[in-house]
N, C-alpha and C positions, 0 to 999 in steps of 0.2 A: 672878700670872705665872707662863705654865708658862716653863721651865728654857730649851726653847731658844726659836727665831728662826722652825725650820720640823725640819715633818715628811713623812719622804718613807716609804711600803708599798709594800713590788720582790717581786713575787708569780711564783716561779716555776712553768713548769709543766712539769714535769721528767718523764721515765720512773721506773717503777717500780723498773727494775732494777740492782742485790743490786753491780752495781760505779759505781751512779751521782753516787756520795759516796767525798770520803776526807778524812783527817785537814786537811790542804794549805790544805780547799777553805774544812773550819772556820775552822783559824785563819784565812785570807785574809779570809776573810770578821769574821769576831769584830776582828777589828786592823782592816781598812776604817770598816764602822761605829764603831768610838772615835774615829780621828781624824779622821769630819766630824762625831763629839755631839761633840769640845775643841774645831771650827767653829762649833755652834751649829746643829745639823743635824742632827734624831732620824734615823736610818732602825730597820726594820729590818721583818726577810725572814719573808713567807707560804711555805710554800712544798708545792704540792698536786704531787700524784703519781700517775700516773696512768697503764698502760700504751698505750703509744706514743705516749705527751704528745698525746695525744687532746685538742681543742675544745671539744665535745661541748655539750649546751643545762644537764651536769646541773655541769660542769665551768665554763659562766659563774654558775650558779646559786653554785655557792662560790666565788668573783669577786666578786659581789653584795654576798654573808655578808660577807665582808671584809668594804667596803671599808664597809659596812651598820652593821661592829664597828667601827671607824675612829674613823668621824665622830658616833659616839656619845657612843666616851670616851677623845675628845682638848679639849683644852682649846688648844687651836695652830690657831693662822687659818690659817696657811697649808699646804697638805698634796694633798702631788702623790703622781699612784699612775703606777705602772712596772709593766710585764707581759711576765715575763720566758721566751719556750717553747724550750725545746732541745731535739732527739732526740739518740739519740749512736748511732756508730759508728766501724767503721774504715778507717778510712781512710790509702791506701797511700804507699808512700817520694815517688809523682812526684806527691806532692798538695800542692799551695802551702799554708803550715802557719801561716798570718800571725795576728793577730787576725781582721781585715778579711780576709775571701778572699770571692772567686763561685765558685757552682759551679757554675763550667763551669774551676775549675780542683783540684778534688779530681778525687779517686777511690774508689768508696769495694766495695772487697779481697768482692767477687760469695760470698758461702756463711759469710761472715767467723760466728765463735762471737760476732763482736765490737761485729756488732750491734747491732740493733734484731729482739729478738722477737713484733713486729709485725710486722715484714716480713707474713711465718703467720699474722696475725691474722682476716686468708678461711677457716683453716683450720679455723683453732681456731673458728672460728666454728660450720662444717659440723661440728666433732666435740661440737660444746656443743647442737645443738638435735638429730643424735642417742641424746647421754647422753637428754635428755631423754625422748624418747619414745619411749628401754627401758623408759627407771622411767618411762616413765610418773603424775609428781605430779597432788597432788588439787589443786585452786590455788580460793581461795574469786576468781569475777569475780563481780559485781552482785550481791553475797548468793549465789550461788548455789554451790554447790563443783563444779567438773568439773573432771574427770577428761581430765591432757593426752597424747592418742594421735593427735592429728594438727601437718599443720601450720595446719590450719583454726584450731586448739587451739591452741596456741603467736601465730599474729595475736591474737586473744582475748587472750589473759595480758598480750602487747610492748602493748594499748591498753587497758587497762583497770587494769593496776600499775601500765606502766613509762609511759606515758603517750607509744606508739609507734605510726603505722602502717605498719606493712610489717613482711616476713619480720625474721629474724633473724638466719642465714645468710649473709654478704655484704650484709647492707645496712644492720640495728643494729648490728655488728658487719664490720665490714675491712675491710681490711689495706694497710698503708699503701704508696702507689702508687710513692714513688720518694726515699729515703729523701734525697737531697743536699735536692731540694726540701723536704720534709714541714716541716719549720719556717717555710720561708715561706709554704706555703698555708696551715696554723691560720691565725702573724699574721695572713692576710687576712681569715679570715673572721674573726675574731676582730676587730676592725678594723670589717671588713661590720653587725658587731654593734654597733657603738661607736657608731657614727656611731648608727643608725639609733633601740637602744635610750634610754626619758626617762632609766631612771635611772646612767645612762651619758656622754650626747649635754655635759651640760655638764661634764663632768671631763675635762677635756684626758689619758685613760690616753697616755700613750707606753706601748712593747708594739718591740721585741727578738726578735729569731729566729734561733738557734747550732747550730753541734753537737757537742757532746762528743767529741774523738774523746778512743777509748780506750789506745789507742797515744803520745800524744805526754803525754793529762790534763791537757790543758785544753783550751779552749771558741774555737769558729771563727765568730766572725760571719759568716752564709752574705747578710748584708744592707744592708752601704755599709758597716755602720758608720752608720749613718741611722734612729729618730736620735740622736745623744747620749746617752750618759748615765752624769756624771763619774760617782756611784758603783760602777755597774756594771763598768761602762771598768777606770779602778778595780783594784776590788776582782778584777777576769778577768786583769786585767796585773802580777795580784800571784804571782795563781796558779803564771805562767808562771814568773815569777821565780822561786816559793821551789822548783817546780818543781828549773830546773835546777838549784837550791843544794838537792837532797836526793839520802841516798845512792843516791834507787831502793826501795832492797830496800821497803819499807813502801807504799810501790805498786804494787807489781808483778802484784797480784792484780785489781788494776783495769785488762787483758790478759787475764788467763787467763779462761776458761770459769766460765758463770757457778758456781759451788755454791754457797750461800747456807745459812748457817743454821737459819735460819727464817724468818718471814717474818708483815712487817709491816701493822697495821690503826690506825692515828693521825690527831691528829691533827693541822690540817694552822702548829702556829706551834711553831715548835722547842720555845716554855718552855714551854709545856702539856701536850706528847708530843718525850719527848724520844728521838731514836735510838739517838746514848751512851747513853746510860743502862739500855734494852731491849734494848740488843745487849750490855752489860755484863753486866745479869741473868740475858742468853739461856748463856751465856758458862757463867756460874754452875752456873746451873739444872742442864747438861749436861754441869758439870766439863770445859768447851772451856781454864779460864787464863784470869784475870781480867785483864781489857787496856782500861787509862786510855786511850788511844789507838783515832776509830776506822777504826779495818779497812773498807777495798771490801773487797766483796764476800763482807757478811757474814750482811746482814741482806736482806731481797726485802717494798721499803718500798712501803706505800697508804695516799696520804693522803685528804681531804674538809673537808672545814669544819662538810659535813653529815652527817659520819657520824655524830653520834653525836642526830642524828631520827630516833625509832626509827621512827615511821607512814614516810619516805616514803623507796623503795630504793634502790638503788644502781645505779650508770648504766653504762653499756655497757661498756666495760675497762677499769671495776677487774673484772667479772665474772667479764672476757675473762682481766685479772690474776690474779685471785682463780684461776682454772680452771687454769691458767697454771701455777701458781708447784704447789699442790698433784699437777697428774697427770705437772707433763716433770718440772720438778728440787723434787718429793718432797716438799715442804712442807707436813711431814704437819700439824708443831706451830709454829700461827698462836697469836702474840703479837699483843694487843689493848687501844691502847691510851688513855686516858684522860685528861682533868687528876686527874680523881681516883675512887676507883669507884667514885662515883654519877654517871659522866660514863664512866667505860669498861661500867660496866651498860649503858647504850640506847643505847652503837657493837656491841653483845650479840648485843643485843636487836635490832636493827634489819638485823643476820646473818640475822634466826632469821625475819622479816615476813619478809624479799626472797625469796618462793619462791624458785629460781636458784638463793642461795646458798645457802637452805638446805638448795635440797638435795644439793650439792659436798660441803656441811660429812655431812651423811649417810652421803649414801654411797661416799667416801675415805676417812670414820674419821677431820675433821678433828680436833685436838687444839686447842680453840681453848684461851688461857695469858691471865685477862683481869690484867694490871697499869695500876697507874697510876705518872702522874708524879709523885703527894706523896710515895704510899710510897719510890718507889727516889731521891730525891732526897738526898743528901748529910746526914745530919742534922749542925750547928752546933755 
């Protein structure tokens, strides 16, 4: 018999932004999970980090994989699923920053460096398209090696390799239209998929939408607080309490311009790929000092449950985020982290199998640093 009466799986769809995590959040998650466990409810977090928090088909596939894994690996009869879509930005002092607020009560500071970089994703898409045409890579399309020299060949590549019928710039990769409403729009898009997809429709998956305000270091729900999610709401209110009690020093970097030390591509389960361990490893490797607590603005992190499937290409906003982090954040060092060396090797292979990702690695001379959770775990 299971040691708990109920299992909850909470899937966060958050941005890859390096400032999107701090130790207060980590502590609040762990404490709330312990409280729920003491009451017979096991809570598990999965964190999908993709630039712009877009709910694209590859993200939907990630959600399916997480649900499939859960149903195969648990003996608990009662399992509930929750998806939390979270964008981030800089809200001005006139905004109502209550935990549950309304989009018309929020004001985003224009052109703030704290706003999501994917507001400009359409221009990043144009750059990537130009980058590909200048590099003219050779790609295997339907068994034929095709040199990519025009938009026509790019469309062929998108269709055959990435399963997308359309253009790259402004279509496959496009920017956030309106930051305040973006998480709600992504929630509505996901809910439409959940209602019609045979794998989802009988699971009663609840979805929330919010904006992480980097100056307040707290999440604001922009969905009217509906549905109520006891674990998520309890944890977020604890974050707010801890922020008020903190000295603010360890959180200060969250309100700075994004200047992370390195990139990180890893799996969405924190128990399998620890962002904290990766950050500690990199600090020690490059002589930045070994820090136990996780400091914000340290690692530009992207995750996906299919990152270890070598023959499946990356999604558009993983590619856009990778390009952005390498070119504009100068993150030539990119850690690649699986649970063990075998899983890490599969993620590395996926990068080289993906024509656009491998082109970015080659042209920008990206330094892939393969690491794994097993080797970095403290020895007992």
